[in-house]
N, C-alpha and C positions, 0 to 999 in steps of 0.2 A: 317791405317787411310785414306790415300789418295785413296786407292781402294774403301773403304766404301763410301767416299764422292762422287766419280765418279758414283758408283752404285746407290746411292740415287738420284743424279741429273738425271740419266737416267730414274729412276722410276718416277720422277716428270713430265717427258714429257707427257706420256699418261694421267696422272692425270690432267695436265693443259689443254690439248686439250679436254678431256672429260668434265671438269668443264665449260670451256668456251662455248662448244657446248650446254650444258644443260642450261646455263644462257642465251645464245643467243635465244634458242628456247622458254624459259619461258618468256622472255621479249617481244618477238614478238607475243605471244599469249595473252598478256595482253589486247590488243585492237589495233585498227587501229591508228597508229601514225599520219596519215594525218588528221583523224577526230579530234584528239586532237589538232593538229596544227591550224585547221580552227576554232575551238571554237564551240559554240552552233549551229551556222548556218553552214550548209553543204557547202563545196566548190563546185563551179561549175565544171563540168566535165573537162573542158580544164585546169583549174588551178590545179585540182587534178592530172591529168595526167602529167603535167609539174613537179609538186612537187615529184611525184613518180619517174620520170626519174632523177631528180636532186639528190635525195638521194638514188638512186639505189633500190627503193622498187618495181619496176616493174619486177624485176628478180625473179626466183624461190628462195625459202628460202635457199636451199643448196648452191646456187651460191652466195647469199648474204653473207653467212658465210665464204665461201672460199675467197671471195673478202676482207671481213673484216680481216681475219687472215693474208692474204697476205699483206695488208696495215699495220697491226699491227707490223710486223717484220721490217718495215721501219720507225717505230715511228709515224705512222699516225693512230690515234684513231678515226678518222672520224670528222664530223662537227655537232654541235648541231643545233637544228631547228632555233635558233636565229642567225645563221650564224657564230658563234664563234667556232673555233677549240676546240675540247674536250681537247687536250693537254694543251691549255691555261687555261681552267677551272681547270685542275689538278694542274698546276703550282701555281695557287692561293689557291686551297683548301687543298692540301696534306700537305704543311708545317704547316698550322694551326692545322690540325687534328693530325699530328705527335707530335707537341708540347703538345696538349691536352692529347694524349695517353701517352706520356712520364710522364707527371704529374700524370696521373692515375696509371701508373705502379709503380712509386716511392711510392705513397701512399700504394699500395698493398704490396710492398716489405717491406717498413719500418714499417708501422702500422700493416699490416696483419701478417707478420712473427713474429714480436715482441710479439704481443698479443697471437699468437699461441704457441710460446715457453713458455711464462709465464704461460698460462693456462695448457699446456701439462705437465709442471713440477709440477703444483699444482692441479692436477686433483682431482675433488671432493670437493675442498675448495670453500669458498664464491666467490673469484675472478673468479674462473672457471665458476661457475654457473652464475654469473653476465654477463660475456662476452658471454656465450652461449645464454642467453636470449636476450642480446643486438643484437648479430649477427642474431638471428632468426627474430627479429623485422625488422632489415634492409633488410633482404631477403624478408620478407613478404610485405613490403611497396613498391609499384611501384616507378620506378625511377622518373617519371614525378611528382609524389606527393612530393618526397624528394626535387627535384630541385625547384619546385614552392614554397614550404614552406621555404627553405633556402633563395631563392631569395626575398620573401616577407619580411622575418624577417631581414636578414642582409643587403639587398639592399634598401628596401623601408621604413620599419618601423624604423630600427636603423641607417640607412645610413652609414654602415661600408664599403660597397663595391659598385661598380657600378652595377646596376641591369642588365645591358646588356653590353656585351663585345664590345669594340670599334673595328672598321674594321681592325686595325693593329694586334689585338689579342696579346698584349704583355704577357709575361710569368706570371707576377704578377696577371693579370686579369683572368688567366686560372686556378688559384689555386682552387677556389670554384667549377667551372664546372668540373675540374678534379676529385675533391673529390666526387662530385655527380655521375660522370661517373663510378668511381671505387667503389662506395659504395657496390653494391651487390657482385662484384668479391672480394672485400676486405674481406667481411664477409665469403665468401667461403674459401679464403686463410687462414683466421684465424682458421676456423674449421678444415680444412684439415691439417694444420700444427700441431694443437693441437692433433688430432688423431694420426698422424704419430709419434710425439714426445712421446706421452703416450705409444704407442705400442713398440717403440724401446727402451724405458727406461728399459724394462724388458728383453731385448735381452742379449744373452751370451757375446757378445763382449763388451757391456757396463759394465756388472758385472765384466768381466775380467779386464777392464781398471781401475775400482774402486779398485779391489783387488790388483792391482799393486801399488796402492798408488798415482795415478796421481791426480793432482789438479782437483777440481770439474769443474772449468772453462774450463780446457783443455779437459776433458771428454765430456763436452757439446758441445764445439765449434768444436773440431777435429773429434770426433767419433760420437756423437749422432746427431748433427745438420746436418752434411754433408750427412749422410745416410737418414735422415728424409726429406731432402729437395727435393729428387728426384721426388715424386709425385707433390710437390708444383711447382717445375720448369716446369713440364709437363703442369700443369694447366695454369700458367702464360704465358708460351710460346704460347699456343693455344689461350689464351685470348687476345693477342696483336691484331690479326686480327679481333677478335670479337669486341673489343673496338673501332677500327677504323671504322668498318662497322656499328656498333650498336650505334653510337653517334648521331643518327638522333634526338632523343628526347631531349638529353642534348643540342645539338647545336640549336635546335629550341627554347628552353626555354631561353637561354642566347644570342640568336641572333648571333651565331658564324657561319661564312660563310666558313665551312669546307666541308669535304667529305659528312657528313650526310646531310648538307643543300643542296648540289648539287644533291645527290641521291633523296632527297625529291622532289626537283624541277623537276628533270628528270622524276620521276614517275608520278607526278601530270600532267605534260605537255606531258606525253607519249613519251618522247624523248629517243628512244631506243639506239641511239648512245651514249648518255651521260651515261645512266645506265649501258650498257654493258661495256663501256670503264672503268668506275670507278670500277665496280665489278671485271673486269679482273685483274686490278692491285691489288685488295684486295685478289684475289686468289693467286697471286704470293707472297704476304705478308704472307699468311697462310703457303704456302709451305716452304718458307725460314725460317720462325719462327720454324716450326716443325723440319727442318734440324738442326737449331741451338740448339734446345732442345736436340736432340739426341747426338750431339757432347758434350754438357755440362754434360751428364751422366758420361762420362769417367773422367771428372774433379772432380765431386762430389764423385764418388765411384771408387777408384782405382781398384776394382775387375772387372770393366767393361772394356773390351778391344775390339777394332774393328779390325778384321783380314783383 
């Protein structure tokens, strides 16, 4: 296991450098950040030259990337165009988005897997059909429609929640945004769990466990569920980074100042340092989540061993 972890960590190094290089190049071709900084009116040549020297934009692109990566390993993610260090923006934004993502993941695990198990064991019955139709509706409706509708009904019309999350973003106020953020992924988890449960129900090891006279609950929990959760765990693990980076719509609807909000502001203002810094951390989240998923395989399925 130790050798496998070391090998995976070594494999992550070229992936990290390749992803950050691609992100750096894509962000820098979005447009001239100095033009976005000056607004609608163009900067005078002297001011533009000074700003380019100040933010290192007067150097070739490859040199800017090497400088950025060198500073990155010292904990310096650069400075936003408003003069605030990007690391300070991260310190304010990531705790909020992490709480929001955890709420969404909990909804996916509890509701999604539970509905998937119930429908998988009752395939073809009315409850199965109802859940399939409901999840299809959830997948079809855009997230911003779901968020605005729930905000209007629960927050404005019925006054059951705060329409907008307060700056502190306490956990209780993140329940509805977390549900909105997790809605589409929750539907996919439900359908994926249902399919996996229904397929493994007809497997030989399940029939053997039933033939031995094991209790139904033990057959489901110890044999059927553990093997059926492998594709679900894969999806949830990769979804962690997607939820953190894809929370722009949800955070805008509920006025949450998290990672999505900062990414939106960075894109609108063409602040390349902000966008590259935040996305670099999200790349690390993706890589570590995938490593954790691979290690969980051996826990769920004893047949899987890492030499």
